[in-house]
N, C-alpha and C positions, 0 to 999 in steps of 0.2 A: 748415638743415633743410628748407627748401622745395625744395632741389635734389634731395634723396633722398626727399622726401615732399611732392611738389608740391601735392597736394590736402588735406594734413593728415589723411589717412585713418589713418595709423599713430599720429599724435599723439593723435587722439581716442580710439582704442582703448587706447593706453597710459595716458592719464590716467584713463579710466573704470575700467580694471582696477586701477590704483594706488589708487583710492579704494574700490572695491567689495570686492575680495578680502580685503585686510587687515582691513577693517571686519567682514566676515562671519566671518573666522577668530576675531577678538577676541570678537565677540558670542556665537558658538556655544561657544567653548572656555572663556572666562572668565566670561561672564554666565550662559549657559545650562548651563555645566559639562557639555558634551556632546561629548566627544572623538570619538565615533563619527560625529557629524553634520558634523564639520569637513571631512572629505574630500568628502562629497556636496555641501555648500553651496559650498565654494570651487571645486570642479571644475565645478559647474553654472554658476556665475557666470563663470568663466574661459572656458568653452565658449560661453556666450551672447554675452559681450562680445568674445571674440577670434575665434570661428569663425563666428558668425551676424551677420546685419545686419538689425536691427530699426529702422533709421532711417526717418524719415517722420513722419506725423501722430502726435499724442500717443496716439491710440487704439492704433496699432501698437506704439509704444514701451512702452505699459502692458500691453496684453492679449497681445502676442506672447510676452514672457517668462512671463507667468502661464500661458498655454495650454501653452507648452513645458514648464514645470515640472510641470503636471498630467500630461502624457504621460510625463515623466521619472519621476514617482512611480509610475505604473503599470508602467513598464519595470523599476523597481527591485523592485517586488513580484514581477513575473514572474521576474526574475533570481534572487531569493531562493528562490522555489519551485522553479525549474528546477535549482538547484544541489544538489538532493537526491541525484542519482546521475549517473553518467557519461553514460548514454544520453540523459537529458533535457537535460543540459548541451550535448551536441553538437547534438541535433536543434533545440532551442529557439534556440540561438545561431545556427545556420545560417539558421533562419527569420527571426529578428529582425534579424540582420546584413544579410541580403539585402534584406529589406523596407525597412529604414531607409535603406540605401544607394541604393535605387531611387526612394524618395519624391521626391528633388529634381526628377524629371521633371515633377512636378505644379506646381513652382514655388510661390511664395507661402509661407504658413506651414509647410506640410509640408517644404519645402526648407530654410527657415531654421531650423526646430526639429529636424530629423532628427539633426544632428551632436551636439548636447547630449544628446538622448535616448539615442543610441547609446552615448555616453560613460558615462552613468549606468548603463545596462544592463551595460556592461563592468565597471564597478566592483562592481555587485551580484552578478554571476555568479561573481566570483573572490574574494570575501571570505567570512568566516565569520559574517556577520550572520544572525541568526535572525528569525523573524517577530515574536517578542516584542520585538525591538529596533527594529522599524519606526517606532514613535513617535519614537525618537531620530533616526532617519534623516530623518523628515519635518520635525523641527525644523530640521535643517540645510538641507534643501531649501527650507522656508518662509522661513527667514532669508535664504538666498541669493536667492530670488525677490524678496522685498520690497526688499532693498538694491539688487539689479540693476535693478529697475523704476524705483526712485527715481533712480538714477544716470542711466539712459537718459532720464528725463524732464527732468532739470535740468542735466546736464553736456553741453555741446555739443548743444543741442536742435535746432539748424538742420539740416535735411536736406541731406546732401552732394550729393544728386541735383539740388538747385536750381542748383548751379554747372554741372552737366552740361546741364541744360535751358537755362540762360542762354546757354551757348556754342552749343548747337544752334540756339536761337532767333536769335542773332546771325548765324549762318551762313545760316539761312533768309532773313533780311531782306536780307543782302548778295546772296544768290542772286536774290531778287526785284528788287533794284536793278540787278543786271547784266542780267537779262532785260528789265527796263524800258528800260535804255539801249540794248541791242542790237536788241531787237525793236520797240520803240516810239519810239526816238529820244529818250528821256527821261533825259538826263544824259550824262556822259562815259563812253564804253564802256571805255576803258583804265583809267581810275581806278576804275570800278566793278569791273572784273575783278581789279584788284590787291587791293581790299578783300575781294572774294569769296574769292580765293586765300588771303589771310591768315587769314580766319575758318575756312575749310575745313581748312587746315593745323593750326590750333590744335585743332580738334575731333579730327582724326586723331592728332595727337601726344599729346594729353592723355587721350583716351578710347578710341580703337580699339585693342584688344589691350594696353592699359596695365594693369599689375597694380594700380595705385593707383586705378583707376576704382571707383565704388561697386559693391559686390559683392552687392547684393541679388538675390534669386532669384525675385522676382515676375515675372509676365508683363509688367508695365509696365516693369521694368528691362530685360528682354530686348528689348522694343520700342525702348527708347532706344538700346541697343547696335546693333540693326539699322538704326535711323534714322541713326545716326552713320556706320556703314559705307557706307550707300547715298549719303549726302551726298558722300562722296569719289568713288564710282563715277559719280554724276551730274555732278560737277564735271569729271571726265575725259571725260564723254560730250558735254557741251554744245557743244564746238567742232564736232562732226560734224553738228549739227542745222542744217538750212537756215534762214536768216534772211531777212527781207524785203529787197528792194532799194529804192532811193529812190523808184521809181515806184509801188510797191505801196501799197495802203491800209493804214492802221494796223490791226492785227488785233484784233478784239474778243476772240478766243480768248486772245491773248497778255495782254490786260488781265485776263481772267478768271484766267489762270494766275498772274499777279502778285498779284492780290487773294487767291487761295487760298494762295499761299506766305506772304504776310504774315499771313493769318488763322491759318495753322498755327503761326507763331511766337507770335502772341498767345495762342493756345489753350495752347501748351506752357508759357507763363509764367503762365497763369491770368488773363490780362487779359480774355479773352472766350471764349465757347463756340466750338467748331470748326464750320466750315461743314458742312452735311449733304452726303452724297455726291451727292445729286440735283443739286447745284449744278454739278458737273463733267459729270454725265450729260446734263443739259439743254443745257449749252453745246456738248457734243459733237454733239447732234442739230441744234442751230441752225447749227453750223459746217458740217455736211453740206449743209444747204440753201444756204448761201452759196457753198460750193464748187461745187455743181452749177450755180448761176447764173453763176459765173465761167467754167465750162467752156462753157456755152451762148454766152457773149459772146466767147469766145476766137476769134482770127482764124485759128488753125491748131492742129493737135494738139500741136506742140512747145510753143507758148505755153501751151496748156491744161495740159500736164504740168508746166511750170515754175511757173506760178502756183499750181497745186494743191499742188506739193511745198513751196513756200515758205510757203503758208498752213498746211500740215499740221505744219510745224515747231512752231508754237504749240500744236497739239493734243498733240504729244508732251510739251511742257513742262507742259501741263495734266494729262496722265496722270501724269507724275512728281510733280506737286503733289498729285494725288488719292491716289497711293500713300503719299506722306508724310503726308497727312491721315489715312489709315487707321492708320498707325503712331502718329501723334500722339494720336489718340483712344484707342488702346490704352494708350499711356503714361499718359494722365490718367484712365483707367478709364471712358471713355464709348464709346458705340457709334453710329457714323454710317452703318452699312450695309456692304455688301460690293461690290467690283468684280466684275463677271462672275458674278452670282448664277445665271444660267442655265447656265453652263458649269463652275462649281466647286461642289463639295459643301460644305455648311456644316460648320463645326468645332464641337466640343463640349468640355466640360471634360475628358472622358475621352480626347480625341483623342491627347494626348501619351502616355498610358498605352498605347494601342493601337499607336502608332508605335514605342514602345520595348520592347514586349512581344515581343522577338525576339532571338535570339542574334546577329543582325547589328547590333543596337543597341549602341553603346559603353557606354551607361548600363546596359543589361541585363548585358553581360559584366562590367563593373566591379562591379555589385551582387552577382552570383553569386560572383565571385572573392572579394569581401570577406567574404561570408557563410561560404564554405568556409574561408578563412584564419582567420577569427575562431573558427569551430567547432574547427579543429585546435588553435589556440592555447589555447582554453578547455579542451580535452581534456588538453593537456600540463600545464596548471596543476593540473587535477584529479588527474591520475595522479601527478605528481611532488610535489604538495602545495607549490607555490611560495608563499612567505609573502605577498609583495606581487604577486599574480598579475595585477592590473589593469595593471601596467606592460607585461606581455607583450602584452595586447590593445591597449593604447595604442600600442605599437611597431608592431603590424600596421596600425592605423588611420592612423598618421602617415606610413608609408613606402609603403604599397601604392598603386600607380599603374596606369594603363591598360595599360601594357606592361612587359616585363621590363627593358628598357634604362632607362626612367625609374625603375622600382622599385629597380634596382641602384644607380643614382646617388643616389637618395634615401636608401637604406640606408646608404651610406658617409657621407653628410652627417649622417644621424641619429646614427650611432655616434660619429662624430668630435665633433659638437656635444654629445652627452650626456657623453662622457668629459671634455671640456674644462669643461663646466658643473659637473659633479660636483667636479672639481678646484678650481674657483673657489669653489663652495659650501663645500667642506671647509675651504678656507683661511680664508674669512670666519668660519665657525662656530668654528674652533679659535682664531683670533685674538681672538675676542670671548668666549672661555670665561669670563673673569672678569666680563663685563658682559652677562649674558643679556638684560636689559631693552632694551639698545641694539638687539637684533635686531628688536624690534617697530618701532622707529623706522626701521630699514633696510628693513623688508619692503615698504613702499609704493614705495621707490625701485627695488628689484629687480622688483617687480610691474609697474612702468611699462614696463620693458624687455621683459617677456613680451608685452605688446600692441604695443609700438612696433618692436622689433627685427625680427620676421619680415617685416614689410612694408617697413621702411626699409632693412634690411641683408640680408634673405634668410633662408632656412630654417635654415641652420646657426646663425646668430646667435639665431634664435628658440629652437632646441634648447638652446643655451648658457644663454640667459636663463631658460628654463623649468626646466632641471635645477638651476641655481643657486637659483632661487626656491623650489623644492620643499624643498631642504635647509634654507634659511634659515627658511621658514615652519614646517616641522615642528619645527625646533629652538626657535623662538619659542613654539609652542603647547605643546610637551612637552619641558621641560628637566629633566635633561640630555639632550642629543641622542644618538640611537642611530646611531653612525657606520657600523654595518653596513648601514643603509638606503642609503647611497651606493653601496656595492658591489652591493647587491641591485638597485638601479635600473639600473646598467650591465648586469648579467647578464640581468635580465628584459627590458630593451629589446633586448638582443642576441638573446634567444630569439624575441621578436616579429618582429624584423627578419629573422631567418633563416626564420621561417615564411612571412612575406610574400614573401620572395625565391623560396622553393621553389614556392609557389603561382603566382607570376607567371611562372615558367619553364614550369610544367606546363600552364597554362591561358592560351591566346591570348597567346603571348609576342611576337607581331609588334611591331616597332617602331611607336611611336605615329605618327610622321610618315608611315611607309609606309601605315598603316591610314587616316590622314587623306587621303592621296592617293587611296586606293581609294574611300573614301566620297564625296569630292568628285567623282571621276570618275563614279561611279554616279549622283550627283545631276545632273551636267551631261548625262549620257546620257539620263536621264529627262526633263530639260528640253528636249533636242533632240527626243525622241520626241513630247512634248506639243506642241512648236512645229509639228512636221509635221502632227499631227492638227488643230491650230488652222488651219493653212493649208488643210487638207482641208475644214474647215467653210466657209471663205471660197470654196472652189471648189465647194461643194455636195456633197462626197463623204462628209461626216460630219455628224451631228446634234449639237445641244447635249446631248442625253441621253447619247450615246456618250462625249462629252468628260467629262461628270460621272462616268461609270463609271470612267474612268481617273484622275481627279483625286486620289482618296483615296490610291491606291497611289503615284502620283508625288509627292504631297505628303509621304508617309511617308518616301520615299527622301531628299528634300531636307531634311526636318526632321532625319533621322538624321545627315546630313552636317553640318547646322548644329550639332547637339549634339556631334559629334566635334570640330568646330572650337572650340566653347566649352570642351570638356574639355582640348583641347590648350593653349589659352590659359591655363587654370587650372593645369595640371599640368606644362607645359614652358615656364615663363617664362624659363628660362635658355638657351633655344636660339632661333635665328633663325626657327624654323618659325612663329612667331606674328606676324612682322613682314613688311613689304614685300609680297611676292607673295601670301602666303596670305590676308590680308584682302581683297585685290582678287579673288581667285578665289571666296572665300566670298560676297562682296557681289555679284559678277557672276552667281553661281549663282541668287540670288533675282531679279535683274533678268531673267535668261533666262526664268524661270518666269512672272513677271507680264507680260512682253512677249507670251508665248504667250496669256495670258488676254486681253490687249487685242486681239490679232489675231483671236482666236476670237470676240470680241464685235462685230467689224465688221458681220457680217450683221444684227445687231440694230438698226443705225442706217442701213444702206444696202443696196443690192441685191447679189445674187450676181454673180460675174464671168462675163463672156462668154468663149467659147473663145479669142477673139483676145487677150484679156488674161490668161487663166488660164495659158497656157504661159510667159509672162514671169515670173509670180509663182512658178510651180513651179521654174523654173530658178534663180530667186533663192534659194528656200529650200534647194535642193540645195547651192548654194554655201555658204550660211550653216551648214547642217548639217556640211559638210565642214570648215569652219574650226573649229567647236566640237569635232568629232571629233579634230582635231589637238590641241586643248587636252587632250582626254581621253588621247590618246597621250602627251602631255608629262607628264601626271599619272602615267601608268603607267610613265614613264621608258622608253618604247619609241619606235622610229622611226615617223614618220607612216605610216599604212597606205596612203595614196594621196595624190598631189599635189593641192593645192587647185585646183579648176577655174578656168580663166582668167576674169578678170572682164570682162564686157561691160557697157556702160552700160545698165542696165535701163530708165532713163527714156527714152533715145533709142529703145530697142526698143519701149517702150509707145507712143511717139509714132508710130513707123513702123507699128505694128500698127493704129493708129487712123486712118490716112490715108484709108481708104475708108469710114469710119463717119460717120454723121450725129450730130455731137456735140450737136445741138439736141434729139435724142431723149432724154427723161429717163432711160430705162433704160440707154442707152449711156453717157451722162454719169456716171450713178451707178456703172457698172461701172469706168469709167476712174478715178474718184475712189477707189473701193475698192482698185483695183490699186496706185495711187500710194501710198496709205496703207500697204498691206501691205509694199510694197517699202521704204518709208521705215523701217519698224520693222526689217526684215531688214537693211538697210544699217547701221542703228545697231548691231545685234548684231554685224555683221561688224567694224565699227571697234572694238567692245569686245573681241571675241575677239583682235584683233591686239595690243591693249594689255594684256590680262589677265596674260600671262606673258612672261618674257624668253626669247625663242627663240634 
């Protein structure tokens, strides 16, 4: 079981559903004698336990389902009121469907609770429940909420993210040990590299793009995923960073980087509080003073450039550790400040809403398509008077994906799984016709597969399990069984699937992977543009205020690309688009942006460039831009627009440009230091661009 469910995610869900749903069905139907509330109570529990993730502290596991149930009750009342006529059915369903499908952009409780609330609305808008029967519905919802909360509190209470954090913390410590061995001579470099490689490979294999990773939708979960992706990018990048030679002094900055890496690991596991960001900022300023002193004492410009470069390698390590510290603090819900506050605009809770409030956003497109598809499906149910109309809407919800290709493939799987599950369910019910009480004993077993099969065996297995479970449960609750329900489910799911397929073809049918390529290309282009502006600030051609004006727009583009990648991971687990190259591109996209931020903040700790050094940096950024534009061309599946400029050694050029300069002059020494630092960052991006795709 660990092979197909390595983190026991499916097992936890299966056991929880096996305990909760049959219990709710029995209490509501037999104890409360409320057949109307059975559907609402069992569907709510199945959605919360199977589609949402309220893992974490006991407060989340208790109040998450309670809050979700409260909004679900409100959605039910709205659905009952809206079902009065066709016009209100269409308009309200369009609004509710689009809104609830868009809420996951807020992450946290809105994302975790939106799917169960939408499911409850779909049931209410397509049934004949009247306002007078709302108390019966609320009994079902209340029972479902109570049992679900208790199950979440006592069954597998350990947060699955703890394993995620533990693996990340191990990788951080191995990274710190490797840096200590290579930059400080503290340990065996090769042995440390082997342990670092092993820990990073485990994080990448188990958590990056893995469908079994914890699927919570809070910002802290997103920070963990970003942190895991960047760990791999940084591992690939470290070999290109200059290290000290035997004659160099041991770097105080490298010691600070190692200390910060280990502090991040401790903070992620709750051992200690994270270091404040001022720790890295203060060390950066002290490093600038030490660098200028080394340049003053250098015997010639070549030696000055070499020692500055080797010393700056530790600053890059410190920057990586500081960025990891920001993500770590976000993952544990604490704030330690922001890097580059002068050149980046602050973010707010509504930032993601603003980012995704555009037809260019994959979330906005998906939400609008979902609302329209649900409105059409609800209209068909109302016009044709389909008996179990909620199956039609559930068919839409279960198969509609971000593009037509994914929706079509999901539709085929859905129909196949439904037909097979109905067949199995009919066989079980007919074979036990003489023993109806046995069905109650069988219900928890079938319910287990509802939670376990989708994650362990895939979507088709989940549809088989769910269709089988519905027939067994309904037969147990209401004997003798109505065999027509089986046929109705197949036909109704077919109507919903057809509706979703039509809408997916008519609205943004572009292949998901093609759209992902476009979004990533746009993000990289924005990153390159910001990088050029950052260099302009180092050259004195752009101010921090001008950079702040562009940051919001550039961040929006990068965030949309990140959302597109996340949606691809969720909706196209069956294709290679979420493995190998794509996580590298997505991770590198973020590295490109925050590298721009670090370059843009160089004038905050040192002097502007002199003309003799400015030309070298400008040439270097032109080459870096050309390399990343080649990545953009690759993403567009087009030939490179122009050959990459030939590489000249920028460090040798800087030394040559400094031959006639007085390096004992503080302004000249600071200019040379700034130039070396900027070129170091650009060289790092060059090496990353060469490795990010297979050319």
